[in-house]
PDB file of N, CA, C, O and CB in Angstrom:
ATOM      1  N   TYR A   1       0.753  -1.140   0.063  1.00  0.00           N
ATOM      2  CA  TYR A   1       0.070  -0.089   0.153  1.00  0.00           C
ATOM      3  C   TYR A   1       0.680   1.196  -0.101  1.00  0.00           C
ATOM      4  O   TYR A   1       0.140   2.076  -0.772  1.00  0.00           O
ATOM      5  CB  TYR A   1      -0.425  -0.117   1.226  1.00  0.00           C
ATOM      6  N   GLY A   2       2.017   1.306   0.545  1.00  0.00           N
ATOM      7  CA  GLY A   2       2.963   2.296   0.538  1.00  0.00           C
ATOM      8  C   GLY A   2       4.280   1.997  -0.033  1.00  0.00           C
ATOM      9  O   GLY A   2       4.906   0.948   0.118  1.00  0.00           O
ATOM     10  N   TRP A   3       4.667   3.121  -0.766  1.00  0.00           N
ATOM     11  CA  TRP A   3       5.906   3.019  -1.305  1.00  0.00           C
ATOM     12  C   TRP A   3       6.698   4.287  -0.783  1.00  0.00           C
ATOM     13  O   TRP A   3       6.143   5.349  -0.499  1.00  0.00           O
ATOM     14  CB  TRP A   3       5.815   2.902  -2.857  1.00  0.00           C
ATOM     15  N   TRP A   4       8.189   4.033  -0.681  1.00  0.00           N
ATOM     16  CA  TRP A   4       8.958   4.993  -0.170  1.00  0.00           C
ATOM     17  C   TRP A   4      10.218   5.269  -0.968  1.00  0.00           C
ATOM     18  O   TRP A   4      10.797   4.329  -1.513  1.00  0.00           O
ATOM     19  CB  TRP A   4       9.244   4.656   1.132  1.00  0.00           C
ATOM     20  N   SER A   5      10.600   6.319  -1.050  1.00  0.00           N
ATOM     21  CA  SER A   5      11.924   6.664  -1.842  1.00  0.00           C
ATOM     22  C   SER A   5      12.952   7.013  -1.158  1.00  0.00           C
ATOM     23  O   SER A   5      12.827   7.809  -0.227  1.00  0.00           O
ATOM     24  CB  SER A   5      11.822   7.674  -2.723  1.00  0.00           C
ATOM     25  N   ARG A   6      14.180   6.469  -1.503  1.00  0.00           N
ATOM     26  CA  ARG A   6      15.405   6.712  -0.817  1.00  0.00           C
ATOM     27  C   ARG A   6      16.538   6.800  -1.861  1.00  0.00           C
ATOM     28  O   ARG A   6      16.369   6.442  -3.027  1.00  0.00           O
ATOM     29  CB  ARG A   6      15.671   5.605   0.236  1.00  0.00           C
ATOM     30  N   ASP A   7      17.756   7.316  -1.366  1.00  0.00           N
ATOM     31  CA  ASP A   7      18.815   7.568  -2.291  1.00  0.00           C
ATOM     32  C   ASP A   7      19.700   6.456  -1.738  1.00  0.00           C
ATOM     33  O   ASP A   7      19.838   6.302  -0.524  1.00  0.00           O
ATOM     34  CB  ASP A   7      19.456   9.131  -2.299  1.00  0.00           C
ATOM     35  N   PHE A   8      20.411   5.538  -2.816  1.00  0.00           N
ATOM     36  CA  PHE A   8      21.067   4.532  -2.214  1.00  0.00           C
ATOM     37  C   PHE A   8      22.266   4.421  -2.986  1.00  0.00           C
ATOM     38  O   PHE A   8      22.350   3.860  -4.079  1.00  0.00           O
ATOM     39  CB  PHE A   8      20.299   3.305  -2.115  1.00  0.00           C
ATOM     40  N   ASP A   9      23.215   5.000  -2.343  1.00  0.00           N
ATOM     41  CA  ASP A   9      24.720   5.566  -2.933  1.00  0.00           C
ATOM     42  C   ASP A   9      24.468   6.267  -4.030  1.00  0.00           C
ATOM     43  O   ASP A   9      25.068   5.867  -5.028  1.00  0.00           O
ATOM     44  CB  ASP A   9      25.832   4.458  -3.372  1.00  0.00           C
ATOM     45  N   GLY A  10      23.698   7.283  -4.181  1.00  0.00           N
ATOM     46  CA  GLY A  10      23.853   8.396  -5.457  1.00  0.00           C
ATOM     47  C   GLY A  10      22.527   7.719  -6.362  1.00  0.00           C
ATOM     48  O   GLY A  10      22.240   8.366  -7.368  1.00  0.00           O
ATOM     49  N   ARG A  11      21.880   6.751  -6.152  1.00  0.00           N
ATOM     50  CA  ARG A  11      20.765   6.137  -7.077  1.00  0.00           C
ATOM     51  C   ARG A  11      19.495   6.207  -6.358  1.00  0.00           C
ATOM     52  O   ARG A  11      19.345   5.779  -5.213  1.00  0.00           O
ATOM     53  CB  ARG A  11      21.037   4.599  -7.492  1.00  0.00           C
ATOM     54  N   GLU A  12      18.492   6.817  -7.136  1.00  0.00           N
ATOM     55  CA  GLU A  12      17.359   6.790  -6.595  1.00  0.00           C
ATOM     56  C   GLU A  12      16.349   5.572  -6.672  1.00  0.00           C
ATOM     57  O   GLU A  12      15.710   5.229  -7.666  1.00  0.00           O
ATOM     58  CB  GLU A  12      16.877   7.803  -7.035  1.00  0.00           C
ATOM     59  N   GLY A  13      16.337   5.017  -5.475  1.00  0.00           N
ATOM     60  CA  GLY A  13      15.372   3.859  -5.466  1.00  0.00           C
ATOM     61  C   GLY A  13      14.145   4.106  -4.703  1.00  0.00           C
ATOM     62  O   GLY A  13      14.149   4.848  -3.721  1.00  0.00           O
ATOM     63  N   CYS A  14      12.979   3.439  -5.174  1.00  0.00           N
ATOM     64  CA  CYS A  14      11.586   3.450  -4.768  1.00  0.00           C
ATOM     65  C   CYS A  14      11.335   1.747  -4.105  1.00  0.00           C
ATOM     66  O   CYS A  14      11.400   0.734  -4.802  1.00  0.00           O
ATOM     67  CB  CYS A  14      10.525   3.899  -6.278  1.00  0.00           C
ATOM     68  N   PHE A  15      11.043   1.775  -2.609  1.00  0.00           N
ATOM     69  CA  PHE A  15      10.838   0.380  -2.131  1.00  0.00           C
ATOM     70  C   PHE A  15       9.387   0.332  -1.437  1.00  0.00           C
ATOM     71  O   PHE A  15       8.781   1.258  -0.897  1.00  0.00           O
ATOM     72  CB  PHE A  15      12.057  -0.065  -1.061  1.00  0.00           C
ATOM     73  N   ALA A  16       9.013  -0.971  -1.600  1.00  0.00           N
ATOM     74  CA  ALA A  16       7.725  -1.378  -0.766  1.00  0.00           C
ATOM     75  C   ALA A  16       8.263  -2.091   0.319  1.00  0.00           C
ATOM     76  O   ALA A  16       9.133  -2.896  -0.013  1.00  0.00           O
ATOM     77  CB  ALA A  16       6.615  -2.300  -1.541  1.00  0.00           C
ATOM     78  N   TRP A  17       7.950  -2.021   1.760  1.00  0.00           N
ATOM     79  CA  TRP A  17       8.218  -2.630   2.730  1.00  0.00           C
ATOM     80  C   TRP A  17       6.962  -3.600   3.188  1.00  0.00           C
ATOM     81  O   TRP A  17       5.813  -3.208   3.391  1.00  0.00           O
ATOM     82  CB  TRP A  17       8.663  -1.670   3.631  1.00  0.00           C
ATOM     83  N   GLY A  18       7.418  -4.892   3.298  1.00  0.00           N
ATOM     84  CA  GLY A  18       6.357  -5.660   3.457  1.00  0.00           C
ATOM     85  C   GLY A  18       6.602  -6.365   5.002  1.00  0.00           C
ATOM     86  O   GLY A  18       7.538  -6.128   5.765  1.00  0.00           O
ATOM     87  N   TYR A  19       5.663  -7.139   5.177  1.00  0.00           N
ATOM     88  CA  TYR A  19       5.451  -8.110   6.585  1.00  0.00           C
ATOM     89  C   TYR A  19       6.886  -8.711   6.581  1.00  0.00           C
ATOM     90  O   TYR A  19       7.552  -9.172   5.655  1.00  0.00           O
ATOM     91  CB  TYR A  19       4.059  -9.513   6.503  1.00  0.00           C
ATOM     92  N   GLY A  20       7.172  -8.550   8.004  1.00  0.00           N
ATOM     93  CA  GLY A  20       8.482  -9.073   8.317  1.00  0.00           C
ATOM     94  C   GLY A  20       9.678  -9.060   7.759  1.00  0.00           C
ATOM     95  O   GLY A  20      10.567  -9.906   7.855  1.00  0.00           O
ATOM     96  N   GLY A  21       9.661  -7.901   7.073  1.00  0.00           N
ATOM     97  CA  GLY A  21      11.048  -7.263   6.432  1.00  0.00           C
ATOM     98  C   GLY A  21      10.845  -7.529   4.891  1.00  0.00           C
ATOM     99  O   GLY A  21      11.654  -6.932   4.180  1.00  0.00           O
ATOM    100  N   GLN A  22       9.877  -8.347   4.217  1.00  0.00           N
ATOM    101  CA  GLN A  22      10.032  -8.461   2.940  1.00  0.00           C
ATOM    102  C   GLN A  22      10.363  -6.930   2.084  1.00  0.00           C
ATOM    103  O   GLN A  22       9.883  -5.878   2.507  1.00  0.00           O
ATOM    104  CB  GLN A  22       8.745  -9.184   2.518  1.00  0.00           C
ATOM    105  N   TYR A  23      11.125  -6.972   1.005  1.00  0.00           N
ATOM    106  CA  TYR A  23      11.409  -5.618   0.502  1.00  0.00           C
ATOM    107  C   TYR A  23      11.317  -5.685  -1.100  1.00  0.00           C
ATOM    108  O   TYR A  23      11.903  -6.657  -1.576  1.00  0.00           O
ATOM    109  CB  TYR A  23      12.904  -5.106   1.021  1.00  0.00           C
ATOM    110  N   ILE A  24      10.817  -5.003  -1.832  1.00  0.00           N
ATOM    111  CA  ILE A  24      10.747  -4.814  -3.509  1.00  0.00           C
ATOM    112  C   ILE A  24      11.457  -3.128  -3.420  1.00  0.00           C
ATOM    113  O   ILE A  24      10.981  -2.160  -2.827  1.00  0.00           O
ATOM    114  CB  ILE A  24       8.666  -4.929  -4.362  1.00  0.00           C
ATOM    115  N   ILE A  25      12.678  -3.202  -4.194  1.00  0.00           N
ATOM    116  CA  ILE A  25      13.259  -1.977  -4.294  1.00  0.00           C
ATOM    117  C   ILE A  25      13.347  -2.055  -5.893  1.00  0.00           C
ATOM    118  O   ILE A  25      13.696  -3.016  -6.578  1.00  0.00           O
ATOM    119  CB  ILE A  25      14.688  -1.775  -3.397  1.00  0.00           C
ATOM    120  N   VAL A  26      12.921  -0.736  -6.315  1.00  0.00           N
ATOM    121  CA  VAL A  26      13.086  -0.530  -7.822  1.00  0.00           C
ATOM    122  C   VAL A  26      13.861   0.558  -8.247  1.00  0.00           C
ATOM    123  O   VAL A  26      13.793   1.647  -7.678  1.00  0.00           O
ATOM    124  CB  VAL A  26      11.858  -0.361  -8.459  1.00  0.00           C
ATOM    125  N   PHE A  27      14.760   0.294  -9.428  1.00  0.00           N
ATOM    126  CA  PHE A  27      15.588   1.583  -9.400  1.00  0.00           C
ATOM    127  C   PHE A  27      15.287   1.643 -11.301  1.00  0.00           C
ATOM    128  O   PHE A  27      15.907   1.075 -12.200  1.00  0.00           O
ATOM    129  CB  PHE A  27      17.651   1.370  -8.610  1.00  0.00           C
ATOM    130  N   ARG A  28      14.233   2.462 -11.354  1.00  0.00           N
ATOM    131  CA  ARG A  28      13.549   2.677 -12.685  1.00  0.00           C
ATOM    132  C   ARG A  28      15.045   3.088 -13.736  1.00  0.00           C
ATOM    133  O   ARG A  28      15.243   2.397 -14.735  1.00  0.00           O
ATOM    134  CB  ARG A  28      12.165   4.156 -12.521  1.00  0.00           C
ATOM    135  N   GLU A  29      15.825   4.018 -13.456  1.00  0.00           N
ATOM    136  CA  GLU A  29      16.998   4.267 -14.313  1.00  0.00           C
ATOM    137  C   GLU A  29      17.808   3.082 -14.820  1.00  0.00           C
ATOM    138  O   GLU A  29      18.157   2.986 -15.997  1.00  0.00           O
ATOM    139  CB  GLU A  29      17.891   5.106 -13.597  1.00  0.00           C
ATOM    140  N   LEU A  30      18.102   2.146 -13.837  1.00  0.00           N
ATOM    141  CA  LEU A  30      18.796   0.957 -14.039  1.00  0.00           C
ATOM    142  C   LEU A  30      17.943  -0.239 -14.764  1.00  0.00           C
ATOM    143  O   LEU A  30      18.403  -1.257 -15.281  1.00  0.00           O
ATOM    144  CB  LEU A  30      19.290   0.534 -12.689  1.00  0.00           C
ATOM    145  N   LYS A  31      16.437   0.206 -14.651  1.00  0.00           N
ATOM    146  CA  LYS A  31      15.496  -1.247 -15.201  1.00  0.00           C
ATOM    147  C   LYS A  31      16.041  -2.466 -14.406  1.00  0.00           C
ATOM    148  O   LYS A  31      16.365  -3.529 -14.935  1.00  0.00           O
ATOM    149  CB  LYS A  31      15.731  -1.674 -17.073  1.00  0.00           C
ATOM    150  N   LEU A  32      16.119  -2.148 -12.841  1.00  0.00           N
ATOM    151  CA  LEU A  32      16.408  -3.281 -12.081  1.00  0.00           C
ATOM    152  C   LEU A  32      15.624  -3.305 -10.713  1.00  0.00           C
ATOM    153  O   LEU A  32      15.573  -2.272 -10.046  1.00  0.00           O
ATOM    154  CB  LEU A  32      17.888  -3.335 -11.867  1.00  0.00           C
ATOM    155  N   ILE A  33      15.048  -4.393 -10.308  1.00  0.00           N
ATOM    156  CA  ILE A  33      14.228  -4.688  -9.294  1.00  0.00           C
ATOM    157  C   ILE A  33      14.844  -5.723  -8.423  1.00  0.00           C
ATOM    158  O   ILE A  33      15.107  -6.851  -8.842  1.00  0.00           O
ATOM    159  CB  ILE A  33      12.968  -5.075  -9.789  1.00  0.00           C
ATOM    160  N   VAL A  34      15.072  -5.326  -7.195  1.00  0.00           N
ATOM    161  CA  VAL A  34      15.590  -6.271  -6.372  1.00  0.00           C
ATOM    162  C   VAL A  34      14.506  -6.690  -5.153  1.00  0.00           C
ATOM    163  O   VAL A  34      13.831  -5.838  -4.575  1.00  0.00           O
ATOM    164  CB  VAL A  34      16.940  -5.695  -5.841  1.00  0.00           C
ATOM    165  N   VAL A  35      14.452  -7.883  -4.902  1.00  0.00           N
ATOM    166  CA  VAL A  35      13.305  -8.299  -4.213  1.00  0.00           C
ATOM    167  C   VAL A  35      14.128  -9.324  -2.961  1.00  0.00           C
ATOM    168  O   VAL A  35      15.010 -10.157  -3.169  1.00  0.00           O
ATOM    169  CB  VAL A  35      12.102  -9.148  -5.383  1.00  0.00           C
ATOM    170  N   THR A  36      13.560  -8.968  -1.758  1.00  0.00           N
ATOM    171  CA  THR A  36      14.145  -9.950  -0.585  1.00  0.00           C
ATOM    172  C   THR A  36      13.197 -10.376   0.063  1.00  0.00           C
ATOM    173  O   THR A  36      12.131  -9.773   0.191  1.00  0.00           O
ATOM    174  CB  THR A  36      15.069  -9.409   0.419  1.00  0.00           C
ATOM    175  N   THR A  37      13.550 -11.796   0.700  1.00  0.00           N
ATOM    176  CA  THR A  37      12.390 -12.279   1.541  1.00  0.00           C
ATOM    177  C   THR A  37      13.039 -12.329   2.783  1.00  0.00           C
ATOM    178  O   THR A  37      14.242 -12.072   2.826  1.00  0.00           O
ATOM    179  CB  THR A  37      11.704 -13.684   1.131  1.00  0.00           C
ATOM    180  N   SER A  38      12.348 -12.655   3.914  1.00  0.00           N
ATOM    181  CA  SER A  38      12.687 -12.665   5.127  1.00  0.00           C
ATOM    182  C   SER A  38      11.909 -13.527   6.236  1.00  0.00           C
ATOM    183  O   SER A  38      11.156 -14.457   5.946  1.00  0.00           O
ATOM    184  CB  SER A  38      12.697 -11.435   5.392  1.00  0.00           C
ATOM    185  N   SER A  39      12.156 -13.144   7.407  1.00  0.00           N
ATOM    186  CA  SER A  39      11.322 -13.974   8.369  1.00  0.00           C
ATOM    187  C   SER A  39       9.768 -13.455   8.736  1.00  0.00           C
ATOM    188  O   SER A  39       9.479 -12.285   8.988  1.00  0.00           O
ATOM    189  CB  SER A  39      12.157 -14.035   9.721  1.00  0.00           C
ATOM    190  N   THR A  40       8.906 -14.497   8.713  1.00  0.00           N
ATOM    191  CA  THR A  40       7.607 -14.415   8.812  1.00  0.00           C
ATOM    192  C   THR A  40       7.214 -13.830  10.418  1.00  0.00           C
ATOM    193  O   THR A  40       6.067 -13.537  10.753  1.00  0.00           O
ATOM    194  CB  THR A  40       7.038 -15.878   8.423  1.00  0.00           C
ATOM    195  N   GLU A  41       8.390 -13.733  11.294  1.00  0.00           N
ATOM    196  CA  GLU A  41       8.285 -13.149  12.734  1.00  0.00           C
ATOM    197  C   GLU A  41       8.441 -11.826  12.623  1.00  0.00           C
ATOM    198  O   GLU A  41       9.350 -11.469  11.873  1.00  0.00           O
ATOM    199  CB  GLU A  41       9.290 -13.656  13.746  1.00  0.00           C
ATOM    200  N   VAL A  42       7.661 -10.797  13.284  1.00  0.00           N
ATOM    201  CA  VAL A  42       7.995  -9.537  13.156  1.00  0.00           C
ATOM    202  C   VAL A  42       8.382  -9.346  14.526  1.00  0.00           C
ATOM    203  O   VAL A  42       7.797  -9.922  15.443  1.00  0.00           O
ATOM    204  CB  VAL A  42       6.956  -8.629  12.590  1.00  0.00           C
ATOM    205  N   GLY A  43       9.675  -8.289  14.761  1.00  0.00           N
ATOM    206  CA  GLY A  43      10.230  -7.889  16.020  1.00  0.00           C
ATOM    207  C   GLY A  43      10.913  -6.640  15.830  1.00  0.00           C
ATOM    208  O   GLY A  43      10.766  -6.000  14.788  1.00  0.00           O
ATOM    209  N   ASP A  44      11.745  -6.202  16.887  1.00  0.00           N
ATOM    210  CA  ASP A  44      12.574  -5.299  16.936  1.00  0.00           C
ATOM    211  C   ASP A  44      13.836  -5.445  16.023  1.00  0.00           C
ATOM    212  O   ASP A  44      14.390  -4.429  15.605  1.00  0.00           O
ATOM    213  CB  ASP A  44      12.838  -5.185  18.191  1.00  0.00           C
ATOM    214  N   ALA A  45      14.316  -6.735  15.696  1.00  0.00           N
ATOM    215  CA  ALA A  45      15.351  -6.877  15.064  1.00  0.00           C
ATOM    216  C   ALA A  45      15.183  -6.267  13.596  1.00  0.00           C
ATOM    217  O   ALA A  45      16.141  -5.872  12.931  1.00  0.00           O
ATOM    218  CB  ALA A  45      15.683  -8.234  15.145  1.00  0.00           C
ATOM    219  N   ARG A  46      13.676  -6.232  13.113  1.00  0.00           N
ATOM    220  CA  ARG A  46      13.616  -6.029  11.471  1.00  0.00           C
ATOM    221  C   ARG A  46      13.955  -4.585  11.396  1.00  0.00           C
ATOM    222  O   ARG A  46      14.087  -4.273  10.212  1.00  0.00           O
ATOM    223  CB  ARG A  46      12.027  -6.367  10.670  1.00  0.00           C
ATOM    224  N   ARG A  47      14.136  -3.635  12.158  1.00  0.00           N
ATOM    225  CA  ARG A  47      14.870  -2.226  12.018  1.00  0.00           C
ATOM    226  C   ARG A  47      16.337  -2.542  11.417  1.00  0.00           C
ATOM    227  O   ARG A  47      16.646  -2.074  10.322  1.00  0.00           O
ATOM    228  CB  ARG A  47      15.011  -1.391  13.603  1.00  0.00           C
ATOM    229  N   ASP A  48      17.155  -3.273  12.087  1.00  0.00           N
ATOM    230  CA  ASP A  48      18.805  -3.766  11.873  1.00  0.00           C
ATOM    231  C   ASP A  48      18.673  -4.380  10.514  1.00  0.00           C
ATOM    232  O   ASP A  48      19.496  -4.094   9.644  1.00  0.00           O
ATOM    233  CB  ASP A  48      19.500  -5.039  13.115  1.00  0.00           C
ATOM    234  N   HIS A  49      17.603  -5.277  10.260  1.00  0.00           N
ATOM    235  CA  HIS A  49      17.555  -5.896   9.111  1.00  0.00           C
ATOM    236  C   HIS A  49      17.436  -5.069   7.703  1.00  0.00           C
ATOM    237  O   HIS A  49      18.030  -5.272   6.644  1.00  0.00           O
ATOM    238  CB  HIS A  49      16.531  -6.734   9.287  1.00  0.00           C
ATOM    239  N   ARG A  50      16.445  -4.041   8.051  1.00  0.00           N
ATOM    240  CA  ARG A  50      16.302  -2.959   7.297  1.00  0.00           C
ATOM    241  C   ARG A  50      17.784  -2.305   6.693  1.00  0.00           C
ATOM    242  O   ARG A  50      18.014  -2.474   5.496  1.00  0.00           O
ATOM    243  CB  ARG A  50      15.513  -1.997   8.183  1.00  0.00           C
ATOM    244  N   ARG A  51      18.500  -1.769   7.297  1.00  0.00           N
ATOM    245  CA  ARG A  51      19.805  -1.476   7.234  1.00  0.00           C
ATOM    246  C   ARG A  51      20.765  -2.414   6.664  1.00  0.00           C
ATOM    247  O   ARG A  51      21.690  -2.043   5.942  1.00  0.00           O
ATOM    248  CB  ARG A  51      20.160  -1.199   8.383  1.00  0.00           C
ATOM    249  N   GLN A  52      20.545  -3.650   6.991  1.00  0.00           N
ATOM    250  CA  GLN A  52      21.544  -4.545   6.431  1.00  0.00           C
ATOM    251  C   GLN A  52      21.204  -5.045   4.843  1.00  0.00           C
ATOM    252  O   GLN A  52      22.089  -5.334   4.038  1.00  0.00           O
ATOM    253  CB  GLN A  52      21.630  -5.819   7.439  1.00  0.00           C
ATOM    254  N   ILE A  53      19.813  -5.088   4.563  1.00  0.00           N
ATOM    255  CA  ILE A  53      19.588  -5.154   3.358  1.00  0.00           C
ATOM    256  C   ILE A  53      20.044  -3.783   2.424  1.00  0.00           C
ATOM    257  O   ILE A  53      20.804  -3.867   1.459  1.00  0.00           O
ATOM    258  CB  ILE A  53      18.214  -5.490   3.340  1.00  0.00           C
ATOM    259  N   PHE A  54      19.598  -2.861   2.773  1.00  0.00           N
ATOM    260  CA  PHE A  54      20.325  -1.670   1.927  1.00  0.00           C
ATOM    261  C   PHE A  54      21.521  -1.439   2.159  1.00  0.00           C
ATOM    262  O   PHE A  54      21.938  -0.516   1.461  1.00  0.00           O
ATOM    263  CB  PHE A  54      19.816  -0.431   2.053  1.00  0.00           C
ATOM    264  N   ASP A  55      22.346  -1.917   2.909  1.00  0.00           N
ATOM    265  CA  ASP A  55      24.010  -1.883   2.805  1.00  0.00           C
ATOM    266  C   ASP A  55      24.185  -2.971   1.912  1.00  0.00           C
ATOM    267  O   ASP A  55      25.191  -2.768   1.232  1.00  0.00           O
ATOM    268  CB  ASP A  55      24.945  -2.131   4.286  1.00  0.00           C
ATOM    269  N   ILE A  56      23.623  -4.045   1.628  1.00  0.00           N
ATOM    270  CA  ILE A  56      23.917  -5.121   0.818  1.00  0.00           C
ATOM    271  C   ILE A  56      23.596  -4.511  -0.598  1.00  0.00           C
ATOM    272  O   ILE A  56      24.459  -4.725  -1.449  1.00  0.00           O
ATOM    273  CB  ILE A  56      23.080  -6.457   1.219  1.00  0.00           C
ATOM    274  N   VAL A  57      22.631  -3.874  -0.937  1.00  0.00           N
ATOM    275  CA  VAL A  57      22.314  -3.179  -2.275  1.00  0.00           C
ATOM    276  C   VAL A  57      23.418  -2.010  -2.776  1.00  0.00           C
ATOM    277  O   VAL A  57      24.000  -1.861  -3.850  1.00  0.00           O
ATOM    278  CB  VAL A  57      20.828  -2.462  -2.101  1.00  0.00           C
ATOM    279  N   GLU A  58      23.442  -1.332  -1.657  1.00  0.00           N
ATOM    280  CA  GLU A  58      24.669  -0.137  -1.861  1.00  0.00           C
ATOM    281  C   GLU A  58      25.943  -0.725  -2.097  1.00  0.00           C
ATOM    282  O   GLU A  58      26.530  -0.281  -3.084  1.00  0.00           O
ATOM    283  CB  GLU A  58      24.911   0.841  -0.540  1.00  0.00           C
ATOM    284  N   ARG A  59      26.538  -1.643  -1.418  1.00  0.00           N
ATOM    285  CA  ARG A  59      27.844  -1.936  -1.331  1.00  0.00           C
ATOM    286  C   ARG A  59      28.047  -3.236  -2.182  1.00  0.00           C
ATOM    287  O   ARG A  59      29.218  -3.590  -2.318  1.00  0.00           O
ATOM    288  CB  ARG A  59      28.264  -2.058   0.134  1.00  0.00           C
ATOM    289  N   LEU A  60      27.117  -3.963  -2.749  1.00  0.00           N
ATOM    290  CA  LEU A  60      27.401  -5.294  -3.444  1.00  0.00           C
ATOM    291  C   LEU A  60      26.773  -5.085  -4.835  1.00  0.00           C
ATOM    292  O   LEU A  60      27.417  -5.035  -5.883  1.00  0.00           O
ATOM    293  CB  LEU A  60      26.738  -6.649  -2.635  1.00  0.00           C
ATOM    294  N   VAL A  61      25.316  -4.957  -4.708  1.00  0.00           N
ATOM    295  CA  VAL A  61      24.573  -4.842  -5.803  1.00  0.00           C
ATOM    296  C   VAL A  61      24.717  -3.800  -6.810  1.00  0.00           C
ATOM    297  O   VAL A  61      24.913  -4.148  -7.974  1.00  0.00           O
ATOM    298  CB  VAL A  61      23.474  -4.812  -5.419  1.00  0.00           C
ATOM    299  N   LEU A  62      24.651  -2.668  -6.536  1.00  0.00           N
ATOM    300  CA  LEU A  62      25.079  -1.616  -7.377  1.00  0.00           C
ATOM    301  C   LEU A  62      26.154  -1.518  -7.917  1.00  0.00           C
ATOM    302  O   LEU A  62      26.300  -1.417  -9.135  1.00  0.00           O
ATOM    303  CB  LEU A  62      25.023  -0.680  -6.928  1.00  0.00           C
ATOM    304  N   PRO A  63      27.133  -1.534  -7.012  1.00  0.00           N
ATOM    305  CA  PRO A  63      28.857  -1.312  -7.539  1.00  0.00           C
ATOM    306  C   PRO A  63      28.991  -2.608  -8.762  1.00  0.00           C
ATOM    307  O   PRO A  63      29.698  -2.458  -9.758  1.00  0.00           O
ATOM    308  CB  PRO A  63      30.320  -1.672  -5.858  1.00  0.00           C
ATOM    309  N   ALA A  64      28.272  -3.754  -8.525  1.00  0.00           N
ATOM    310  CA  ALA A  64      28.564  -4.733  -9.349  1.00  0.00           C
ATOM    311  C   ALA A  64      27.856  -4.603 -10.854  1.00  0.00           C
ATOM    312  O   ALA A  64      28.225  -5.239 -11.842  1.00  0.00           O
ATOM    313  CB  ALA A  64      28.191  -5.955  -8.621  1.00  0.00           C
ATOM    314  N   LEU A  65      27.011  -3.863 -10.824  1.00  0.00           N
ATOM    315  CA  LEU A  65      26.380  -3.237 -12.180  1.00  0.00           C
ATOM    316  C   LEU A  65      27.057  -2.396 -13.042  1.00  0.00           C
ATOM    317  O   LEU A  65      26.867  -2.438 -14.257  1.00  0.00           O
ATOM    318  CB  LEU A  65      25.303  -2.485 -11.928  1.00  0.00           C
ATOM    319  N   SER A  66      28.045  -1.425 -12.369  1.00  0.00           N
ATOM    320  CA  SER A  66      29.097  -0.674 -13.071  1.00  0.00           C
ATOM    321  C   SER A  66      30.226  -1.380 -13.574  1.00  0.00           C
ATOM    322  O   SER A  66      31.079  -0.726 -14.174  1.00  0.00           O
ATOM    323  CB  SER A  66      29.594   0.288 -12.271  1.00  0.00           C
ATOM    324  N   GLN A  67      30.382  -2.677 -13.421  1.00  0.00           N
ATOM    325  CA  GLN A  67      31.791  -3.320 -13.713  1.00  0.00           C
ATOM    326  C   GLN A  67      31.557  -3.799 -15.137  1.00  0.00           C
ATOM    327  O   GLN A  67      32.455  -4.378 -15.749  1.00  0.00           O
ATOM    328  CB  GLN A  67      32.265  -4.635 -12.629  1.00  0.00           C
TER     329      GLN A  67
END
């Protein structure tokens, strides 16, 4: 129901955040969609999980596209 936008290391990404930490991240200019699954249990740990997912996208996924 809700989409958010965020800068991912200089690239604009829009993401949907689902139950338990599921994510769909869309980079229109790159024609790239990143989908992650997670635990079905919801808790405070999911906040740290979000930072970890975004870090993986910024440090591993996006740089790999420019090689």
